[in-house]
N, C-alpha and C positions, 0 to 999 in steps of 0.2 A: 420392791419386794423381794425378801431373801428367799431363794429358792432351798425348798425342802424335800428331801426325797428319802424312800427306803425301798429297796428293791432285793429280791432274791431270784436270780436267772442263773441258769448254767450252773449249779452248784457254787455260786458265789453271792455274797453280800455286799451291797453297795448301799453306802448312807451317805447323804451330803446334807449339809446345813451351811449355806451361805458358801464362804472360801474352805470350809473345812469339808474333808472328804475321809470315809475310811471305807477300806475294800479288804476283804479277806473270805476265806471258805467259812460255812456255818460252823464247822467244828472250832476253827480259831475264834470265831466270834463267841462263842460260847467261854472259851478260856479268856476271853478279854472283858468279860462281864456282862454280855448281852444274855438273852434267852430266847428260845423258840418252843416255849410251851404253847398249849393250847390257848388262844385269847377270844376276846368277845367280838363279835362282828355284829353289825345289824343290817339286815335286808331292806330295802325300799318299803316293803309292808311292815316294816315295824318289829319283824320276827327276829330274836337275837339268837344267835346259834356260835358254837366255839370251835374255832379251826386250829389245826396244825398246819402252821406256815410252810409250804412247801415252795411254792411259786407265789412272788408278791410283786406288784406294781403300783408304788403308791407315791402321790406326789401333789404338791399344791399349785402346780401348773395347771394341769388338767382337773385337778380337784377329783381325782378318783381313787377308788381302793378296790385293786383286783387282787384277790385271794384263791390260790388254787384253780384259777380259771372261770370264778364266778365274780361278779361285782356288787359290792357292798356300799353301804352309806359311808359317806365322806363328810368329817375327818374321823378318825379313829383314835381312840384315846392310847391305846397300848403302842401303836405304830408312831403316833407322835412323841411317845416318852423315850422311844428308841432314837429318834432324830437328836430329841432335846439332849440325851447322854452321851453324844457322838464324840465329845472329847475324852470323856472316862476311856471309851474303846479306843480311841487314838493313842492315849498316854499309856495304856496297859498293853498295847501291842508293841510300843515302842521299847517297854521294859522287857516284853517277852523276847523280842527280837534282837535286842541289843547284844552286841558282841564286842567285848570290851578289845583295845587294839593290844595285839601281841607285844610282848615285853621284849626288847630287843636282847637277843644274846651278848655274851661277854665279848665275843668277837666283833659283833656290830657295833658295841660301845667302844672298843679299842680303835675300830677303822674310821668311826666318827670323829674319835679325838685326834688321828692322824690327819683326817681330811680337813679339820679345821685349823690344827696348827699349820699344815702346809700353807692354808688360804693366809693365815696370819703371817707367816714368815714372807710369803709372795708380796705382802703390802710394805713389809720391812724392805724388801729389796728394792721395790718401786720407789719408795721414799729416798732411799740411799742415794738410788741413781739420780733423782731428780736434785737432791741437797748436792751432790757431787758435781753436777752441771753448772749447779749454781755457786760453786766454790765455797759450800760451805762443810762443816765439821759434820761428820756421820759416827762420831765415836758412842754417842748416846744410842743410836739405832743398832750399833755394832752390839754393845753390851746387852741389849734387849733381847737381840738373836740369839747369842750365846748362853743368856739367862734361859729362854723360852724351849732351845734344844736340850739343856742341861736338866730341865725339870721333867722331861719324859721318861716315862718306864721304858725298861730294856724292850718289852714285847711291843710297845707303840713303836718306839725308835726302829724296829726291825721291819716296821710296815712302811717307813719313809727314811733310808738310810742316805738317800741322796742329799738330805739336808744337812748331813756332817760334814767336816772339812776332810779332805783327802791329805792321809798321813805324808807331813814333810821331812825330809830328810836335813833339812838346811838349818841345825842348831834349834829346832823349836823347842820351846818349854812346854813339857806335858805333865799335866796334875792328875792324880789318882782321880779314877772314875771320868775324867774325858773320854769321850768317844770320837772316833775317826773311821774312815774308811781305806781300806786298802786292797786293791784289786777286785772291786765291788764288794767286799765283805767287811762287816761293820765290826770293829774291835773295841773293846774298854782297856783303859789304862789301868794297870795293877799298882805301878810305882812311879812316884814323880821321878822324871829325868829330863836331860835335855838328847834331842835326837842327834843320831849319827845313821849316816848311810848305812852302817851295815847291821844296824838295829831295828830292823823291819818289823812290823807286826807278826810275819810270819816266823821269822828267824829268832826273835826274841820272845818266848812263852813266858819268861820271868816280868817282862815288861807288859804283855799284852795279853789279852785274853779274848777268844771269838765270843761275840755276844750271840748267844743261844736261847731258843724258846724258854719262858719261865712258867712258873705254876698256872694252870689253867688255859694253856695255849699247846695246840697239838701240831706240832711241825715235823718235818722229816727228820729223822735221826742225823746228826752231824757226830763226826769223832771229837770227841771234847779231851781236853787234857786236865791234870791236875788242878788247873786254875778255876776251871768251869765244869766240872762235872754234874751229871745229873744226880738228882736228890730223890729220896724215896717219894711216891707219890706221882711225880714227872710223868709226862706221857708223851709218846713219839709215834709217828708213823714210820712203819719199816717194812719195805718189800709188800705195800698194799694192805698191812694190818695195821692194829692200834696196839702199843705195849705199855704197860705202866711199871717204873723203876720199883724193885723192890728193896732196894737198900740204898744208902746215902753215898757219895761218891763214886757213883757208877760211870765208869770210863769205857765200859766195854758194851758192843753192840748185842741185841738178843740173840744171834747166832752164836758170837764169840763166848757169851757167857750166859746161857739159858736161864740159871738158877737165879739171873739178877733182875729177871723181867717176867711179867705175865701177860699175856695176851688178855686185851679186854674187848668188849663188845661196846660199840660207841651208835 
């Protein structure tokens, strides 16, 4: 026999019908489609009265109907209808209490892309190691690795600079937009060239530009040069405050050229 129950106790409504259960306050029960209006009950002598339910114990195991401390005839049509409508109350409660998941922020999306890329590159590295031990060519894996890191935007690349090659002085051919690290800093190639020991990324600003934060990212202000200035709308963190550039080609700090920046609330 399927258990059926309707209770109002301690300012809580409980409805059970088989495997389904609904539990909430009387106020929310009304929001979910229920009713607590006066309803008809029959006394053992056949007299019918109308009661406003405040305390109710009703179930089909004991087959009793206790309303506001007084026993009435079982079954009761109104209370049975509440039990039969349990799925309506459950569904309405789910809709009422549903909280959509928060949309990830731009920073969270970038971090997720960086994490996924790093995991992918780690797999490349493992496969390359296995193929090297097996004396197999790894050119295809190397090409996939380079293609993957080349496709990343600057702001994602800044999150995982360790995946980029360290700058080499040994006659390495560098192409425009290649990215390398030097002294732990990520740089982008500005001109195709063959490396020389004196053309380090720090010493050759015509060949390399430090990769800085791009639009939509707020990072610590760094001293740019003519190859990587801040543009109008770029935001930076400076001395614990957030500033937005008011001009293009901004190579000054907020202190050095206050007219080029405005403090913004984040």
